[in-house]
BADOMI-475684 format. One line per 5 residues: number of its first residue (from 1); their letters; for each residue x, y, z of N, C-alpha, C. Coordinates in steps of 0.02 Angstrom, whole numbers, plus 50000, padded with zeros to 5 digits. Layout:
// BADOMI-475684
NUM> A> X:Y:Z:X:Y:Z:X:Y:Z; ... $
// end
This chain:
// BADOMI-475684
1> MDADT> 54500:55455:54618:54538:55470:54678:54581:55532:54666; 54586:55572:54717:54629:55631:54710:54702:55612:54724; 54746:55659:54713:54818:55646:54718:54839:55627:54789; 54809:55658:54839:54828:55641:54909:54809:55570:54926; 54752:55548:54904:54731:55479:54917:54777:55429:54884 $
6> VKEVV> 54797:55444:54823:54843:55400:54787:54910:55396:54823; 54935:55453:54847:54998:55453:54885:54992:55410:54948; 54937:55417:54984:54927:55378:55045:54924:55303:55030; 54890:55284:54976:54885:55214:54958:54954:55186:54939; 54992:55225:54901:55058:55202:54879:55105:55194:54939 $
11> VAGAS> 55106:55242:54984:55150:55238:55043:55129:55181:55088; 55065:55173:55100:55042:55118:55143:55057:55051:55110; 55046:55046:55045:55061:54984:55010:55134:54966:55012; 55177:55016:55003:55249:55003:55007:55270:54982:55076; 55239:55011:55127:55255:54991:55196:55233:54920:55210 $
16> VLAVI> 55175:54901:55186:55151:54833:55195:55196:54784:55158; 55216:54800:55097:55261:54757:55060:55328:54749:55096; 55352:54803:55127:55415:54799:55164:55410:54752:55223; 55354:54754:55260:55348:54709:55318:55337:54637:55295; 55303:54627:55240:55295:54559:55214:55362:54532:55192 $
21> AAMAY> 55403:54573:55160:55470:54552:55140:55513:54535:55201; 55507:54576:55254:55545:54562:55315:55523:54497:55347; 55458:54485:55348:55433:54422:55376:55454:54362:55335; 55453:54369:55269:55476:54314:55226:55550:54300:55237; 55589:54353:55244:55661:54343:55257:55672:54308:55323 $
26> VGMAY> 55636:54328:55374:55643:54296:55440:55623:54223:55434; 55570:54208:55399:55549:54139:55390:55600:54097:55354; 55632:54126:55303:55682:54088:55266:55747:54081:55305; 55766:54133:55341:55830:54133:55376:55828:54094:55441; 55772:54095:55476:55768:54065:55542:55722:54004:55546 $
31> GNDTG> 55691:53986:55491:55647:53928:55491:55685:53864:55472; 55655:53807:55489:55686:53744:55469:55645:53714:55412; 55660:53652:55394:55628:53621:55336:55553:53609:55347; 55532:53602:55409:55461:53591:55423:55421:53655:55431; 55454:53712:55425:55420:53777:55429:55414:53805:55499 $
36> VLSTQ> 55450:53776:55546:55447:53799:55615:55504:53849:55627; 55488:53905:55657:55539:53955:55673:55576:53936:55737; 55640:53953:55738:55679:53944:55799:55658:53999:55849; 55683:53994:55909:55668:54045:55960:55693:54113:55937; 55752:54114:55909:55780:54177:55885:55738:54203:55826 $
41> GGQML> 55712:54159:55785:55669:54179:55730:55605:54210:55754; 55577:54183:55808:55517:54212:55837:55530:54282:55863; 55588:54291:55894:55606:54358:55917:55614:54406:55858; 55646:54383:55806:55656:54426:55747:55589:54444:55715; 55542:54396:55714:55476:54409:55687:55440:54462:55730 $
46> AYAIA> 55446:54457:55795:55416:54507:55839:55448:54576:55827; 55513:54577:55816:55547:54640:55801:55522:54669:55734; 55510:54625:55685:55485:54649:55620:55416:54680:55628; 55373:54649:55669:55306:54676:55680:55310:54742:55717; 55352:54745:55769:55361:54807:55806:55389:54862:55761 $
51> GFVVL> 55436:54843:55718:55464:54891:55671:55411:54918:55623; 55365:54875:55603:55310:54896:55559:55266:54947:55595; 55251:54934:55657:55209:54981:55695:55244:55049:55700; 55308:55048:55715:55346:55111:55720:55350:55145:55652; 55362:55106:55599:55364:55134:55531:55299:55168:55513 $
56> MAIVG> 55243:55135:55527:55178:55165:55510:55165:55228:55551; 55188:55230:55613:55180:55291:55653:55221:55348:55623; 55282:55332:55602:55325:55383:55571:55294:55407:55505; 55269:55360:55465:55238:55378:55401:55177:55422:55414; 55136:55405:55462:55077:55445:55478:55095:55515:55502 $
61> YTRQY> 55144:55519:55546:55167:55584:55570:55194:55626:55513; 55236:55596:55472:55266:55631:55415:55212:55655:55368; 55166:55612:55353:55112:55630:55307:55070:55687:55333; 55054:55685:55397:55010:55736:55426:55044:55803:55437; 55104:55802:55465:55134:55865:55488:55187:55894:55442 $
66> WLNPD> 55221:55853:55404:55273:55880:55360:55247:55893:55290; 55205:55850:55265:55182:55857:55196:55121:55902:55190; 55084:55911:55244:55025:55954:55244:55028:56003:55303; 55076:56049:55304:55082:56093:55363:55025:56142:55371; 54991:56160:55317:54937:56209:55320:54868:56177:55326 $
71> DEE> 54865:56112:55323:54802:56076:55327:54778:56076:55399; 54715:56095:55410:54689:56100:55478:54645:56041:55497; 54663:55982:55478:54624:55922:55496:54648:55895:55561 $
// end
């Protein structure tokens, strides 16, 4: 793999780990003993997923336009 591919894999992997950590936190903070989320926990989980989508859009934009300004892809 070339250096650009490694960078993309590392950034994507870190982003996925961040959303998994956020989901685990929501589950621990808003879940009960039977593993059921409260209504507020469901909302927080939806926010975590929406945040992941926004994060990946920002990462993609940054990767494409800021880190490779001369690349014509």
